[in-house]
C-alpha positions as CSV (number, residue, x, y, z in Angstrom):
1,M,153.1,104.9,90.1
2,A,150.0,104.7,92.3
3,K,150.3,103.9,95.9
4,V,150.2,100.2,96.5
5,T,148.0,98.9,99.5
6,A,148.0,95.2,98.6
7,G,150.1,94.3,101.8
8,R,148.0,96.2,104.1
9,D,144.7,94.9,102.3
10,A,145.9,91.3,102.5
11,L,147.9,91.1,105.8
12,G,147.5,94.6,107.5
13,E,145.9,93.2,110.6
14,F,147.7,89.9,110.7
15,A,151.3,91.0,109.9
16,P,151.1,94.9,109.9
17,K,154.9,95.4,109.9
18,F,155.4,93.0,106.9
19,A,152.5,95.0,105.2
20,E,154.0,98.2,105.8
21,L,157.5,97.0,104.4
22,N,155.7,95.5,101.3
23,D,153.7,98.7,100.6
24,D,156.0,101.5,101.7
25,I,159.5,100.2,101.0
26,L,159.3,97.6,98.3
27,F,156.6,99.4,96.2
28,G,156.9,102.8,97.7
29,E,160.8,103.2,97.5
30,V,162.2,100.4,95.4
31,W,159.8,100.3,92.5
32,S,159.6,104.0,92.4
33,R,163.3,104.3,91.5
34,E,162.5,104.6,87.7
35,A,165.6,106.7,86.9
36,E,167.8,103.9,88.0
37,L,165.8,101.1,86.5
38,P,162.5,101.6,84.5
39,A,159.3,99.9,85.7
40,R,159.2,97.7,82.6
41,D,162.6,96.4,83.3
42,R,161.9,95.8,86.9
43,S,158.8,93.8,85.8
44,I,161.0,91.5,83.7
45,V,163.5,91.1,86.5
46,T,160.7,90.3,88.9
47,I,158.9,87.9,86.8
48,T,162.2,86.1,86.0
49,A,163.0,85.9,89.8
50,L,159.4,84.6,90.6
51,I,159.7,82.0,87.9
52,T,163.2,80.9,89.1
53,G,161.9,80.6,92.7
54,G,158.8,78.8,91.8
55,N,156.7,81.5,93.3
56,F,153.7,81.2,91.1
57,E,151.2,82.6,93.6
58,Q,152.8,86.1,93.0
59,L,153.1,85.7,89.2
60,P,149.6,86.7,88.2
61,F,149.9,90.0,90.0
62,H,153.2,90.8,88.5
63,M,152.6,89.6,85.0
64,K,149.6,91.9,85.0
65,K,152.0,94.6,86.1
66,A,154.5,93.8,83.5
67,K,151.6,94.1,80.8
68,E,150.7,97.5,82.3
69,N,154.3,98.4,82.0
70,G,154.6,97.7,78.4
71,V,155.7,94.0,78.3
72,T,154.1,92.6,75.1
73,K,152.7,88.9,74.7
74,E,155.5,88.3,72.4
75,E,158.1,89.6,75.0
76,M,156.4,87.6,77.7
77,T,156.6,84.2,75.8
78,E,160.3,85.1,75.0
79,I,161.0,85.7,78.6
80,I,159.6,82.5,79.8
81,T,161.2,80.4,76.9
82,H,164.5,81.8,77.6
83,V,164.5,81.1,81.4
84,A,163.1,77.7,80.7
85,F,166.5,76.6,79.8
86,Y,168.1,78.0,83.1
87,V,165.3,77.1,85.7
88,G,163.5,74.2,84.2
89,W,160.8,73.2,81.9
90,P,158.1,72.6,84.6
91,K,158.5,76.1,85.9
92,A,158.2,77.6,82.4
93,S,155.1,75.4,81.7
94,S,153.7,76.6,84.9
95,A,154.4,80.4,84.0
96,F,153.1,79.9,80.5
97,N,149.7,78.8,81.9
98,I,149.5,82.0,83.9
99,A,150.7,84.2,81.0
100,K,148.0,82.7,78.8
101,E,145.3,83.8,81.1
102,L,146.6,87.3,81.2
103,Y,147.5,87.9,77.5
């Protein structure tokens, strides 16, 4: 996995510790543990968590990453359809609008 600098790029001057934790710990250490859970599966878990929490601002980045990690359009639509019954129809509808743009 390529080194992530998104935290530093977006918040490095404003919130340097948060940016460091985002880039070095979350993406540098947690996401790199592919022997324990492959990146494709981590993407599915992350997308599900973001939809559940209604965190749609982060969803485009993670859906794009999921696509790069091998999640197909058909799988993405199935993930969103499945979680709709657990987290709510409006959240699923919002997630579909984002997925349509990326797939």
